[in-house]
N, C-alpha and C positions, 0 to 999 in steps of 0.2 A: 453593314454591321448588325449583328443580331443583338437584340436588347435582352437584358437579364432582369428577371423580376423575382422578388422574394415571395415565396408562398409556403403553405403548410408543409409541403414535401421537402423543400430544400432548406427551410429555417434551421432544423437541428444541425444540418451539416455546416451551415454558415456560422452558427454559434460555436460549434466545435472548432472550426478553423480560427475563429477569433480568439477562443480560449487558448488554443495551441500557440497562436501568435503572441498573445499576452505572456504566456509562461516561457516561451523560448525567448522572447524579448527581455525577460528578467533573468535569463541564464538558467532557466529551469527546464526540465524534460519530464515526460511521464515515467522514465526509468528511475528518476531520483524523486519519486512522488512524495516520499517522506519529508523532503525539503521544500515542497510546494508551499507557497504561502497559503496559510489556513483559509483566508477569505476566498481563494480560488476554488476551494472545495464547494463552496455554495453555488458555483456556476456549472458544476459537472451535471450533465443530463442524468435524471433519475435512473435510466436504464443502464447506466455505466457504474453506478455506485458499487455494486457487488464486485465487479472486476477490480475496480481501484481499491476497494476494501481488502481484497485477497492480496494484492501486491503490498499494501501497507502492512497487513498482518505479517507477511513474510519479512519485510524490512524490520519490524519490531522484533521478530524472532531473532534475526541476525544481530540487532543492536537494541537491547532492551532499555538503554538509557537515552535514546534519541527523543529529546523533548518536543521538538517540532512535529515529529511523527506521531507522538502521543496526542498532541493537540489536534492534529489533522485527522486522526483516527476518531477522536471525540466528535469532531464536526461532521465527519462522514456518517457516524452513527446517528447523530442528531437528524441529518438530512434523511435517514431511512425511515424516520417516523417514531411514533410513541412506543412501539414494540421494542425499540432499540435504545430507548432512553437510559436504561440501567448501564449498558455498555458504554454509552456516550459519557455518562457522568463518571464512570469508572476511569476511563482514559483522561478526561479532563481533570479530575481529582488527582490522579496519579502524576500527571504532568505538573500540577501546582505543587503537590508535596515534594516533588523531585527538584523543585526550584525554577520551574518555568515562570516567566512573567510575560503573559500574553493576555491582552484584554478580552480576547475571545472566550477565555476560561470563565470569568465571572458572568459575562454577557449571556452566553449560551447555557451555562449552569443555571442562572437565574430563570431564564425562559423555561427550561425543563422543570425546575422546582415549582414554578408558578403553575404550569399546566398540570402537574401532578398534585396540585393543591397543598404543597409543602411551603406555605407562605413564610414561615420563619426563616427557612433556608433561602428562599427567593429574595427576601428582604436583605439578608446578609450579603448575598452575591450582588444584588443591585447596588447596594451602598458601596461595596468594594469597587465596582465599575465606576460609579458616579464620582468617587473620590479622584479618579484619574480623568474622566470626561464629564465635568460638571454641567456642560451645556447640551448634553444629549436629552433633548425634550421627550423623545419617544420613550426612553427607559424611565425617565423621571415621572412621566404620566403613569406608566405601568406601576411604579413603586407607590405613587400616591393612591392609585386605585386599590392596591393591595391593602395599604394602611386603612382606607376607607372601608373596605369590605371586613376587615378585622376589627372595626370600630375603634381604631387608634386615630381619632379625628384630629388631634393636635399635630400628629406626624403627617397625616394626609394634608392638612391645611398648610403646614411648612412647605411640603413639596409643591402643592398647587400655587402658593405665593411665589416661590422661586420661579416656576413656570410663567406666572403672570408678569413678574418683573422682566423676564426675557422676551415675552410676547404678549403685551397687554391687549392686543386685538383678537386673540384667539378665543373663539366662542366656546370651544371645548374646555379650555382652562377656566374661563369665567363661569361656565356651567358647573363644572366639578367643584370649584371653590365655593360657589353659592350653595350647592348641595351639602358640602361638608359643614359649612357655617350653620345651615338650616338644621342638619341632623344633630349638631352639637348643642343647638338651642340658644 
């Protein structure tokens, strides 16, 4: 029997097969890409984003009210990088305004706004997300850091104290909390 080894050559194929297995196991297919779970978009190899995006754009042309397709399009554009953030935000905002409730919307909108240095918008989106997922320490830390950079120290301390109550052994949380108290004076 011949042994099988994973290497740089066959890894993309293996990941693709796993992705197909996950999507078909959920009753999904590439043909109904607009119905693909948005988080699955984050697993698509970078080289296939344009092709999947073209399929999704066609789907949205055929059905302009498909909320899942709008969210998925937003995530696809996010994955394509900062040059496509405007399109990503457009789709995510459009889905939200059309009534979609999907936690990917405030999560990725917040990440984009933060990277674009639009902190007030990032704060709004992160707070919206954290109302539904209060134990997300990664996003809460990002929110605390935005408050810290904006010199909104009381808000930063509030976020860091929540994090500290969730994980009192985290050195990052203790450091950030100490820095915020020191800066506050």
